[in-house]
DOTI-569807 format. One line per field, with one value per residue: residue in one letter; x, y, z of N, C-alpha, C in turn. Coordinates in pm, 1 decimal. Atoms other than C-alpha are relative to their C-alpha. Example, Ala and Ser with C-alpha at 12.3 -4.5 7.8 and 13.67 -1.06 7.14 Angstrom:
resn: (a:s) $
nx: (89.0:-82.0) $
ny: (-119.0:-119.0) $
nz: (0.0:-6.0) $
cax: (1230.0:1367.0) $
cay: (-450.0:-106.0) $
caz: (780.0:714.0) $
cx: (90.0:-77.0) $
cy: (120.0:109.0) $
cz: (0.0:73.0) $
REM end
This chain:
resn: (m:s:r:t:t:k:p:q:g:p:a:v:d:q:a:q:f:i:t:a:l:m:d:a:a:v:p:v:p:a:g:l:v:d:q:a:a:e:a:a:g:r:r:f:s:v:y:r:n:n:v:a:v:s:l:t:e:a:m:h:s:a:f:p:v:i:a:k:l:l:g:r:k:n:m:d:g:l:s:g:l:y:l:r:a:h:p:p:s:s:p:l:m:m:f:y:g:a:e:f:p:a:f:l:e:g:m:q:q:l:d:h:l:g:y:l:g:d:v:a:r:l:e:l:a:l:r:h:a:y:h:a:a:d:a:t:a:i:d:p:l:q:l:a:g:l:s:e:q:s:l:l:q:a:r:l:c:l:a:p:a:l:h:l:l:r:s:p:w:p:i:h:s:i:w:r:f:n:t:e:e:e:a:p:k:p:q:a:g:a:e:a:v:v:i:t:r:p:e:f:d:p:l:p:q:v:v:s:a:a:d:a:t:w:i:e:a:l:m:r:g:a:s:i:g:e:a:l:g:q:a:q:d:l:d:t:d:f:d:l:s:s:p:l:t:l:l:l:q:g:g:a:i:t:r:l:e:e:s:k:g) $
nx: (-79.6:50.9:-29.6:-18.3:128.0:-43.1:39.9:87.7:11.4:113.8:131.6:11.9:101.8:44.1:75.6:-133.4:-81.2:100.4:4.2:-87.0:15.5:62.3:-25.0:-110.4:-46.1:5.7:-142.3:69.6:18.5:-152.3:36.4:41.4:-102.4:-3.7:-8.7:-138.6:-15.3:-103.9:94.3:60.2:32.1:-49.9:115.6:113.2:25.2:32.2:152.4:72.0:-17.8:139.2:162.6:-2.7:-68.3:107.2:137.6:-51.8:28.4:155.8:85.0:-38.6:98.0:137.3:57.4:-109.9:17.5:-32.5:-165.7:27.5:48.2:-127.4:-182.3:-67.7:-37.3:76.0:52.5:-101.3:1.6:143.8:-54.0:-66.8:89.9:93.1:6.9:9.9:126.8:109.0:-40.0:19.1:42.2:76.1:-87.9:56.5:-18.7:112.7:62.5:-41.4:51.9:129.5:-5.1:-60.3:53.8:63.8:-106.7:-5.8:36.7:-72.9:-177.5:43.0:-86.6:60.5:99.5:37.6:-2.6:128.1:48.8:-45.0:50.0:122.5:-39.4:-27.8:117.0:6.7:-42.8:-47.1:130.3:-18.8:-75.6:117.1:135.0:-120.1:-57.9:151.1:2.0:61.9:144.6:56.7:90.8:142.6:122.7:77.2:151.1:97.2:115.8:108.8:145.7:24.1:61.8:-63.0:29.3:-76.2:-127.6:-25.1:-19.0:-130.5:-167.4:-152.1:-151.2:-61.9:-145.9:-105.5:-76.3:28.0:-26.3:63.6:-57.3:126.3:-104.8:45.9:-77.7:8.5:-146.6:7.4:-63.4:-132.6:-118.7:-29.9:-90.3:-212.4:-34.7:37.2:8.9:172.3:122.3:-20.4:-53.7:142.1:54.4:17.2:162.3:11.5:26.5:-25.6:-82.4:37.2:-69.0:39.7:-109.9:23.1:-44.3:-69.5:-51.5:94.1:98.9:19.6:123.6:69.8:94.8:87.8:-10.0:158.4:-41.2:-48.5:53.7:94.0:-72.4:-21.6:172.6:-2.3:-166.9:48.7:101.8:147.6:57.6:-51.7:81.1:-68.7:-88.6:88.0:98.1:-59.3:-81.9:41.1:43.6:-99.7:18.7:188.6:14.7:-174.5:23.5:2.6:-33.6:-121.2:-28.0:43.3:-16.4:-102.4:-35.1:58.6:-96.5:-141.2:6.4:-45.0:81.7:-15.4:106.2:80.0:39.0:137.9:85.1:149.6:115.0) $
ny: (21.6:-73.1:68.5:-118.8:18.9:-106.5:-139.9:35.3:-111.1:-66.0:31.1:-3.7:11.9:148.2:26.6:-18.8:169.2:91.0:-87.9:9.8:124.7:43.2:-132.2:11.2:-147.2:-101.6:40.8:80.5:-37.9:-15.9:55.0:161.3:63.7:170.8:22.8:-75.9:-167.3:-49.5:-56.5:77.2:1.4:142.1:81.6:11.6:48.4:134.3:64.6:-111.7:126.7:122.0:-0.7:16.5:115.4:90.7:-70.9:20.4:94.4:-17.1:-45.6:112.9:122.4:-98.4:-89.6:115.5:-24.4:-109.7:-2.1:66.9:-84.3:-93.6:15.5:-32.5:-118.6:-82.4:38.5:-25.2:-189.3:-28.7:11.8:-55.0:-101.0:-3.4:-41.9:-133.0:-43.2:59.3:41.8:61.0:-28.5:178.0:176.6:88.8:-72.3:43.5:-107.9:-91.6:-12.8:-37.5:-118.7:45.8:-57.4:-173.1:-91.2:5.7:-77.7:-156.6:-8.3:-14.7:146.2:140.7:-66.0:97.2:147.0:-9.2:104.4:-8.2:-46.6:97.8:158.0:8.1:-16.1:139.6:26.8:-50.9:62.8:117.4:31.4:-14.7:114.6:142.0:-36.0:-31.5:64.8:119.0:15.8:121.8:90.5:83.1:109.0:-71.3:3.2:-152.3:-55.8:70.5:-5.7:-118.3:-57.0:-119.2:-128.2:-22.4:-62.9:-186.1:-62.6:37.1:-42.2:131.2:-51.3:76.5:20.8:-100.7:19.0:-9.5:-139.5:-24.1:-94.9:-26.7:-15.7:-24.3:110.6:173.6:6.7:105.0:55.6:-27.7:74.1:147.6:-54.2:-36.9:60.1:148.2:105.6:36.5:-50.0:-73.9:-139.7:-89.2:-70.0:-189.0:-12.9:-30.7:154.9:-22.8:107.7:39.3:74.2:79.7:90.0:65.5:140.7:-73.3:-79.9:-67.4:103.1:-78.3:31.5:-155.9:1.7:-107.6:-151.6:-16.2:31.9:-109.2:-117.2:86.9:-51.5:-159.1:-53.4:106.4:-57.7:-75.0:29.2:-10.0:196.2:48.1:-45.2:-118.3:38.2:75.1:-136.8:-94.4:67.3:-76.4:-145.4:12.1:92.9:50.4:136.2:69.3:91.4:17.0:139.8:-73.4:22.0:47.9:116.9:-66.7:-33.6:77.1:53.5:-48.4:36.2:-132.1:-39.1:68.9:-18.7:-17.5:-60.5:-31.3:-118.4:-12.9:-73.8) $
nz: (100.7:124.3:121.4:82.2:110.6:107.8:15.9:84.1:104.5:-77.4:27.3:141.2:66.6:83.5:153.7:139.8:-15.6:106.1:89.0:15.1:56.1:72.6:144.1:33.8:47.1:-157.6:-117.4:-115.5:-76.9:-63.2:-151.3:-53.3:17.9:-3.7:-142.7:-55.6:70.6:126.2:64.5:106.6:142.6:105.8:-56.8:66.7:184.3:21.3:-21.5:47.3:104.7:-61.1:-20.5:187.3:84.0:-58.0:33.1:146.8:42.0:-5.5:116.7:66.4:-7.8:-6.6:172.4:133.8:84.6:29.8:17.3:122.6:98.7:32.0:-6.1:-170.7:-71.1:-12.3:-111.8:-46.1:4.1:-125.3:-169.7:-75.8:-2.6:-80.8:-159.5:-68.7:13.6:-131.5:-100.4:-11.4:-113.2:-109.1:-56.8:81.1:138.1:74.0:-23.3:71.6:179.3:-16.4:113.5:118.9:124.1:34.0:62.8:173.3:54.7:-20.1:87.0:111.4:96.1:43.7:17.8:113.2:-22.2:-95.9:-60.1:-64.3:-49.7:-54.2:-38.8:-144.4:-51.8:-7.3:-49.2:-132.8:-130.7:-58.8:-158.4:-38.6:21.2:-74.8:-130.8:-72.3:-59.0:89.2:-20.0:62.1:118.6:-109.9:48.6:83.7:53.5:-40.4:49.8:52.7:-126.7:11.5:72.7:72.4:-83.2:-97.2:41.9:23.7:-52.5:-55.7:15.8:-25.6:-56.2:98.9:-17.2:-6.3:181.6:116.0:100.2:113.4:114.0:127.1:67.0:160.9:112.9:-26.1:-109.2:-74.0:115.7:22.5:-52.9:46.8:104.6:-73.9:-134.3:14.8:90.8:79.8:-8.6:87.9:-19.9:-31.3:48.6:-62.0:-95.8:-127.8:-72.2:-139.4:20.8:-156.4:-67.3:-129.2:-23.8:-49.2:-54.5:-43.4:25.9:90.7:101.8:41.5:139.1:74.4:-21.2:97.8:-120.1:-62.4:-126.0:-86.6:-47.3:-121.9:-97.9:-25.5:-85.0:-96.3:-55.9:-71.1:-37.4:17.8:-8.7:42.0:73.3:62.6:111.9:112.4:94.1:55.0:102.1:84.9:94.0:128.4:92.6:-7.2:-56.3:-171.7:-84.2:-124.7:-16.2:60.5:-144.0:-71.4:-32.1:-18.1:-185.4:-144.0:39.1:-26.6:-165.4:29.2:-81.7:-87.8:-80.8:64.4:-129.4:56.0:18.4:-159.6:35.6) $
cax: (2328.7:2264.5:2175.3:2362.6:2129.8:2232.7:2150.7:1850.6:1797.0:1541.5:1200.7:1098.3:786.7:549.1:375.3:744.6:843.5:568.0:612.1:997.2:932.7:711.4:920.6:1297.1:1307.3:1255.8:1564.1:1595.6:1407.3:1689.8:1696.4:1628.0:1916.2:1996.2:2040.1:2379.8:2260.5:2428.2:2249.9:2019.8:2029.5:2172.5:1934.8:1664.8:1727.3:1755.3:1411.5:1266.6:1364.5:1228.8:890.7:902.4:986.6:710.6:404.4:553.6:507.4:175.9:49.0:136.9:-24.6:-335.2:-409.3:-211.4:-450.5:-344.8:31.9:-57.5:-167.1:112.9:405.8:602.4:821.0:522.5:338.0:652.6:666.9:267.0:341.8:575.9:357.3:35.9:236.3:318.0:1.0:-191.6:63.7:-95.0:-341.6:-433.2:-156.9:-372.3:-244.9:-545.8:-724.7:-461.6:-496.2:-851.3:-777.2:-597.1:-874.6:-979.2:-596.5:-540.8:-835.1:-660.3:-298.5:-343.1:-112.2:-338.9:-607.1:-648.0:-660.9:-1041.4:-1111.0:-852.4:-1006.8:-1280.8:-1085.0:-915.2:-1259.2:-1287.7:-992.8:-1013.5:-1382.4:-1296.4:-999.3:-1294.4:-1533.9:-1192.6:-1151.0:-1549.6:-1648.0:-1828.6:-2237.5:-2435.6:-2645.2:-3035.8:-3238.1:-3361.8:-3659.4:-3744.3:-3855.3:-4015.8:-4262.5:-4351.1:-4665.4:-4606.1:-4753.7:-4549.4:-4234.5:-4254.1:-4303.0:-3998.1:-3673.5:-3326.9:-2993.5:-2749.0:-2345.0:-2078.7:-1894.6:-2147.4:-2052.3:-2169.4:-2004.9:-2192.7:-1915.4:-1912.2:-1611.9:-1596.7:-1414.0:-1503.4:-1391.1:-1073.4:-976.6:-1098.3:-879.7:-551.4:-595.1:-767.3:-619.0:-826.1:-1068.4:-1193.5:-1077.0:-1302.9:-1524.6:-1630.0:-1970.5:-2070.6:-2093.2:-2212.8:-2040.7:-2216.8:-1934.4:-2034.7:-1825.5:-2024.7:-1715.9:-1364.7:-1294.4:-1470.5:-1736.2:-1709.4:-2080.3:-2131.4:-2494.5:-2762.0:-2830.4:-3234.6:-3052.5:-2817.3:-3066.3:-3295.9:-2959.6:-2874.3:-3249.3:-3202.1:-2836.8:-3026.4:-3260.4:-3568.5:-3806.5:-3799.8:-4136.3:-3989.8:-3690.6:-3910.6:-4082.8:-3727.9:-3577.1:-3883.9:-3919.2:-3595.1:-3672.9:-4071.8:-3964.0:-3660.6:-3724.2:-3716.2:-3589.1:-3205.8:-3111.1:-3220.0:-3117.7:-2774.8:-2770.6:-2909.3:-2649.7:-2361.6:-2447.0:-2511.1:-2853.6:-2818.7:-3189.1:-3499.0:-3682.5:-4099.9:-4326.3:-4574.0:-4792.1) $
cay: (-11871.0:-11655.6:-11799.5:-11633.9:-11582.7:-11452.8:-11122.3:-11125.4:-10883.4:-10673.5:-10749.0:-10904.7:-10774.6:-11098.3:-10945.0:-10793.9:-11183.6:-11330.2:-11061.3:-11145.8:-11533.5:-11537.9:-11290.8:-11392.8:-11012.3:-10892.5:-10836.3:-11057.0:-10917.2:-10660.7:-10795.5:-11155.5:-11382.2:-11734.1:-11875.2:-11765.5:-11420.6:-11392.9:-11252.6:-11495.1:-11411.6:-11750.6:-11947.0:-11762.5:-11801.9:-12171.1:-12181.3:-11905.2:-12185.9:-12492.5:-12329.6:-12220.4:-12572.1:-12724.3:-12498.1:-12508.9:-12869.6:-12874.5:-12671.5:-12952.4:-13242.0:-12948.5:-12868.4:-13189.8:-13113.4:-12722.8:-12836.8:-13045.2:-12820.9:-12516.8:-12734.7:-12746.2:-12484.1:-12234.1:-12415.9:-12350.0:-11944.1:-11947.9:-12112.2:-11903.5:-11548.1:-11690.5:-11751.0:-11455.4:-11291.1:-11535.1:-11660.5:-11991.0:-11887.8:-12269.9:-12565.9:-12724.7:-12778.9:-12937.1:-12552.3:-12419.3:-12300.1:-12184.1:-11856.6:-12009.2:-12006.1:-11632.5:-11555.9:-11764.0:-11569.0:-11243.2:-11325.1:-11149.4:-11432.3:-11668.0:-11490.2:-11706.5:-12028.5:-11916.6:-12268.1:-12242.6:-12103.5:-12322.9:-12647.0:-12517.9:-12470.9:-12875.4:-12961.7:-12766.3:-12904.8:-13279.7:-13233.6:-13053.2:-13371.8:-13599.9:-13427.6:-13350.5:-13505.6:-13858.6:-13880.5:-14141.5:-14232.1:-14283.7:-14577.2:-14509.0:-14681.7:-14371.1:-14215.3:-14520.4:-14499.4:-14162.2:-14040.5:-13824.9:-13539.8:-13610.3:-13610.6:-13288.1:-13152.8:-13303.1:-13136.2:-13331.8:-13291.1:-13358.4:-13476.5:-13244.0:-13390.4:-13318.2:-13015.1:-12867.7:-12662.0:-12505.2:-12426.0:-12234.6:-12492.5:-12876.8:-12861.5:-13204.2:-13344.7:-13140.0:-13293.3:-13655.8:-13581.8:-13504.7:-13768.9:-14084.5:-14314.7:-14314.5:-14048.8:-13885.6:-13512.7:-13222.9:-13069.1:-12729.6:-12643.9:-12561.4:-12860.7:-12902.2:-13127.7:-13289.2:-13444.6:-13728.6:-13937.6:-14254.1:-14469.0:-14335.3:-14115.0:-13839.2:-13924.6:-13630.9:-13706.1:-13448.2:-13350.5:-13171.3:-12784.5:-12901.2:-13149.1:-12913.4:-12636.9:-12923.8:-12962.6:-12653.9:-12553.8:-12890.0:-12712.4:-12417.5:-12551.0:-12555.9:-12897.5:-13107.1:-12993.9:-12633.2:-12798.1:-12974.5:-12620.7:-12472.4:-12733.6:-12732.3:-12379.6:-12489.1:-12813.5:-12904.5:-13264.0:-13303.1:-13612.8:-13625.0:-13964.7:-13863.7:-13695.3:-13825.0:-14160.1:-13976.2:-13841.3:-14129.2:-14351.5:-14115.9:-14183.8:-13767.9:-13760.6:-13795.1:-13703.3:-13675.1:-13394.2:-13404.4:-13131.6:-13066.5:-12873.5) $
caz: (759.6:490.3:134.7:-131.6:-467.7:-807.4:-926.1:-1147.8:-1453.3:-1484.5:-1549.2:-1909.9:-2054.4:-2158.3:-2484.7:-2621.5:-2492.3:-2709.1:-2989.0:-2985.6:-3000.7:-3273.0:-3506.0:-3563.6:-3697.7:-3368.3:-3106.9:-2831.0:-2550.1:-2344.5:-1984.3:-2047.3:-1899.2:-1823.1:-1462.5:-1436.5:-1535.1:-1846.7:-2125.2:-2313.9:-2669.4:-2807.5:-2582.4:-2692.1:-3086.5:-3014.7:-2867.6:-3051.9:-3373.6:-3159.2:-3120.7:-3525.0:-3634.4:-3384.0:-3469.7:-3877.6:-3849.4:-3661.1:-3948.7:-4160.3:-3989.8:-3942.2:-4306.7:-4519.2:-4773.0:-4784.1:-4770.2:-5054.3:-5254.1:-5208.2:-5145.7:-4840.3:-4914.5:-4966.2:-4661.5:-4468.8:-4540.6:-4442.0:-4137.8:-4025.9:-4153.8:-4013.0:-3638.1:-3598.9:-3711.0:-3457.6:-3199.9:-3043.9:-2744.3:-2599.3:-2492.5:-2704.3:-3030.8:-3163.8:-3156.2:-3348.6:-3703.1:-3589.6:-3801.5:-4088.8:-4344.2:-4315.9:-4326.9:-4657.5:-4799.4:-4677.6:-4861.0:-5217.7:-5354.2:-5346.3:-5491.9:-5791.0:-5597.8:-5413.9:-5291.3:-5068.6:-4841.8:-4773.9:-4800.9:-4481.3:-4339.3:-4402.3:-4295.1:-3975.6:-3885.2:-3947.2:-3664.3:-3472.6:-3516.9:-3437.1:-3111.7:-3000.3:-2746.8:-2748.1:-2738.0:-2741.6:-3017.8:-2957.0:-3121.6:-3439.7:-3346.5:-3101.9:-3435.3:-3581.8:-3250.5:-3328.4:-3480.3:-3823.5:-3589.7:-3333.0:-3534.1:-3702.0:-3425.7:-3226.5:-3188.8:-3239.2:-3015.2:-3248.3:-3135.0:-3080.2:-3423.3:-3641.8:-3894.6:-4174.9:-4457.6:-4748.1:-4997.2:-5395.6:-5484.5:-5499.0:-5129.7:-5025.1:-5404.1:-5395.4:-5081.8:-5141.1:-5455.1:-5249.4:-4978.0:-5140.1:-5414.3:-5753.0:-5666.0:-5934.6:-6027.1:-5896.2:-6081.8:-6096.7:-5836.4:-5517.1:-5265.8:-4915.5:-4741.0:-4384.7:-4119.6:-3899.4:-3659.0:-3651.6:-3534.2:-3410.2:-3695.5:-3909.6:-4189.6:-4448.9:-4702.6:-4984.3:-4927.2:-5157.2:-5080.5:-4955.6:-4720.8:-4599.6:-4538.2:-4313.4:-4134.7:-4116.8:-3920.7:-3705.0:-3569.0:-3482.1:-3307.3:-3501.1:-3483.7:-3707.4:-3911.7:-3945.3:-4086.6:-4332.9:-4439.4:-4523.3:-4712.0:-4926.3:-4995.3:-5203.1:-5301.7:-5343.7:-5353.2:-5025.5:-4924.6:-4540.9:-4555.0:-4707.0:-4426.5:-4159.0:-4226.6:-4290.0:-3894.0:-3771.2:-3955.3:-3853.7:-3469.7:-3497.7:-3331.2:-2970.9:-2800.5:-2914.5:-2724.9:-2817.0:-2837.5:-2486.1:-2720.4) $
cx: (-34.7:-48.7:20.5:-56.0:83.6:-50.9:-64.7:25.9:-98.9:-96.6:-13.6:-187.9:-83.4:-32.9:125.8:86.0:-55.1:30.6:141.4:39.3:-64.2:32.0:169.9:60.4:8.9:101.3:-57.3:-54.9:127.7:-58.4:-27.8:189.3:-89.6:19.2:127.8:19.1:75.3:-146.8:-16.4:-1.7:-24.3:-77.1:-118.8:-10.8:-39.9:-129.8:-48.9:-27.8:-74.7:-145.6:-46.8:-23.5:-143.2:-129.5:-15.2:-50.5:-151.3:-108.8:-8.3:-114.8:-191.2:-89.6:105.8:-64.0:44.4:125.9:28.5:-7.5:130.8:96.6:71.3:58.1:-105.4:-109.7:80.0:-22.8:-135.7:8.2:51.6:-85.4:-95.5:61.5:16.5:-138.6:-108.1:85.0:-127.6:-84.5:-38.5:118.4:-29.3:4.7:-141.5:-110.9:73.6:-7.3:-154.0:-23.9:19.0:-48.0:-49.9:183.1:87.9:-87.0:66.7:129.0:-78.3:40.7:-59.8:-114.6:-77.1:6.9:-119.6:3.6:99.4:-51.6:-117.2:6.2:73.1:-44.8:-56.5:84.7:-19.9:-120.3:26.1:112.3:-110.4:-69.5:90.9:-35.0:-130.8:-33.5:-88.1:-134.1:-73.1:-109.3:-168.7:-25.0:-65.1:-183.4:-112.8:-112.9:-95.2:-108.8:-73.0:-115.4:39.2:-33.3:125.0:172.3:-15.0:12.7:89.4:124.6:193.8:116.1:81.2:195.8:62.4:75.5:-38.8:31.1:-30.6:91.9:-93.2:160.3:-36.1:69.9:-19.9:84.8:-29.8:77.2:98.4:66.3:-6.7:97.5:105.2:-46.5:-60.8:115.8:-102.2:-80.8:-8.0:11.3:-116.5:-65.7:-69.5:-147.4:24.7:-5.0:-26.0:57.6:-65.7:129.3:-49.8:94.4:-59.1:111.0:108.7:87.0:-87.8:-36.2:-5.2:-120.4:14.0:-176.9:-133.8:-21.0:-156.7:69.7:69.9:-86.3:-57.4:163.1:69.8:-95.3:30.1:113.1:-22.3:-92.1:-158.2:-76.1:-16.0:-110.6:43.0:109.8:-2.1:-12.9:116.3:52.4:-104.9:-80.7:164.2:-21.5:-139.9:35.8:163.1:-124.0:91.7:80.6:177.5:80.5:10.7:80.0:186.3:93.1:-24.2:136.6:191.9:-7.7:-20.4:-172.4:-30.7:-147.1:-109.5:-109.9:-175.5:-63.1:-129.8:-82.0:-114.6) $
cy: (55.4:-101.7:110.0:-31.3:104.0:71.0:-21.4:142.4:13.3:-88.8:-20.5:47.3:-118.0:15.4:2.7:-137.2:-45.2:45.9:-17.3:-192.8:-8.7:79.5:-21.5:135.9:75.4:-38.1:-98.7:114.3:69.9:-40.3:-132.1:-70.6:-100.9:-12.4:5.9:163.3:53.5:-0.1:-132.3:-86.2:-137.5:-141.7:-0.9:-20.5:-131.9:-8.4:61.6:-117.4:-131.3:38.3:57.5:-89.1:-71.3:75.7:-16.9:-149.6:-23.1:39.1:-108.2:-107.6:87.0:-46.9:-139.6:58.2:163.3:-43.7:-109.5:102.8:147.8:-78.7:32.4:69.3:153.0:-24.2:49.9:191.2:26.4:-6.2:101.0:174.0:-28.8:-49.3:94.7:96.3:-63.6:-112.0:-78.3:50.0:-118.7:-93.4:-80.6:16.6:-49.8:122.6:56.1:-40.1:62.8:127.6:40.5:32.6:160.6:51.2:-54.3:75.1:132.9:3.5:63.8:-59.0:-65.0:44.4:-63.2:-207.3:69.2:-34.7:0.0:-39.7:-118.9:-138.9:-28.6:-70.8:-244.8:-71.8:-15.2:-57.1:-175.0:10.8:26.9:-118.2:-54.8:18.3:28.0:-116.3:-89.3:23.4:-133.7:56.4:-27.1:-97.7:29.2:-79.4:88.1:63.0:-77.3:-34.4:104.1:17.3:58.4:162.3:23.6:12.0:91.1:76.4:-38.8:89.6:-78.6:56.0:-87.0:52.6:105.5:-6.1:49.1:198.3:46.1:128.2:-11.3:103.5:86.2:-81.3:-113.7:11.8:-120.6:-110.7:32.7:-75.5:-168.9:-40.2:-23.4:-104.3:-202.9:-48.9:-13.8:126.4:52.9:212.3:101.8:14.4:141.1:-32.2:-9.6:-149.9:18.0:-94.8:25.2:-92.3:-61.7:-21.6:-130.5:-139.8:75.3:129.6:74.4:-33.9:121.7:-49.3:152.5:-15.5:103.3:110.6:-1.3:-54.5:65.4:77.5:-74.8:-41.8:56.7:62.3:-96.7:86.0:102.5:-34.8:-54.3:-177.8:-38.4:10.5:142.7:-80.5:-42.9:152.7:51.2:-50.7:41.5:73.3:21.0:-108.0:-58.3:-157.1:-82.9:-120.7:6.6:-120.3:-33.8:12.3:-38.2:-159.4:32.7:41.6:-118.2:-132.9:44.8:33.6:206.0:43.0:-92.3:-23.8:45.9:68.1:48.3:125.8:-37.6:15.5:-107.4) $
cz: (-109.2:-144.5:-117.9:-124.7:-80.8:-64.1:-124.4:-127.4:7.9:-111.9:-199.9:-68.6:-59.7:-97.3:-85.9:26.1:-149.7:-152.6:-62.9:-37.0:-91.8:-157.3:34.0:4.9:121.4:137.4:136.6:124.9:66.3:141.7:-0.2:13.5:108.0:136.9:53.8:-13.0:-151.9:-122.7:-102.6:-159.3:-69.4:30.7:-30.5:-142.2:-3.9:63.6:-68.4:-142.8:20.0:-59.4:-174.0:-57.8:41.2:-22.7:-163.9:-18.6:62.7:-59.5:-104.4:31.9:-5.8:-108.6:-81.1:-111.8:-93.5:-56.8:-151.2:-114.9:-59.5:-7.1:109.9:-35.2:60.7:109.4:105.2:51.0:49.9:80.9:44.9:17.4:97.7:175.1:77.0:-23.2:147.5:73.7:105.1:165.1:70.9:37.4:-102.7:-148.3:-117.1:-22.4:-72.6:-150.9:35.1:-101.4:-166.8:-148.1:-25.9:-45.9:-88.5:-105.5:13.7:-89.8:-197.0:-115.5:-49.7:-40.9:-106.8:77.6:144.7:74.6:130.0:168.0:135.6:35.6:151.9:107.0:32.2:93.3:203.5:90.9:47.6:139.1:71.7:62.8:23.4:158.9:101.6:95.8:-47.0:28.7:-48.9:-156.3:30.5:-149.6:-91.8:-5.6:133.4:-111.6:-44.6:92.4:-46.9:-90.2:-101.6:57.6:75.7:-22.5:-68.0:79.1:113.9:-41.0:6.8:73.2:-63.6:89.5:-59.7:-136.5:-84.2:-48.2:-92.3:-82.3:-161.5:-65.2:-193.6:-95.9:43.7:117.0:50.8:-130.0:-49.1:106.6:13.1:-133.4:54.9:149.5:-29.7:-179.9:-141.7:-16.9:-106.9:18.1:7.4:-103.5:16.2:43.5:140.8:28.6:162.2:78.1:230.8:107.0:124.5:57.9:26.6:79.5:100.8:-93.1:-126.7:-134.3:-117.8:-130.4:-58.8:54.3:-80.5:108.9:126.6:163.7:103.5:68.2:115.3:138.8:101.1:114.0:99.5:117.1:38.1:90.5:-6.4:-55.3:-171.0:-155.8:-57.9:-61.2:-137.8:-85.1:-81.4:-88.0:-138.4:-66.6:-77.7:-29.6:-4.9:-11.7:65.3:-21.8:162.5:18.9:1.1:148.4:89.2:16.6:29.9:155.3:64.0:-17.3:68.3:161.1:56.5:87.1:143.2:130.1:-72.8:114.2:-104.4:45.3:99.8:-61.8:-16.8) $
REM end
């Protein structure tokens, strides 16, 4: 006994489908049909609208400070432009918005708000730190037991949640002013921000330029002593204990690799 099958429409190109899905101005792909082999124009439009709404809300959730600075209507409009330029490449929404900081900096209409891109990078880094893999921090006594020479020659393995951002703008102050009640008004000036995750939530902290230089060198694989030299080139009074304590308290050091030389 033969099974009756419903007629199928012509195959729809996947790239064409995605383009139409991300842009309401693009016509419904030709040949798109529903289960009854009828034209799926109306259903596709509903689906397209639902996708746009979901991704817009995802952007509001991912960049709440940017949304607050720009206002709901402007953020909705930017989210629509962004999703057409950068459709999701992963089903995991935690990764959506990676190109948003550069996207903001490419919008000529926002040139007068030059700090937006770096504030967005801070929000993105906080989200990535939150979702980073867990890592067990070392016992600080491991460092205390080393001689000065051994300590300077050692290299540190750092937690995946650790992030460092440098900006000519007061990005942490702007973020804090828009997330904490009674936070001080941002003052003009550059800020370097280190993000650790001592417990479950990321913790952003402002550090000095020399502290940032030392931490950045460690992140590139330099030994403690090599990083110290780079920081002292910037500030002859650099105090190693300050950034080292920050990393230890933030659970950002996971392993100590002593030199075999």
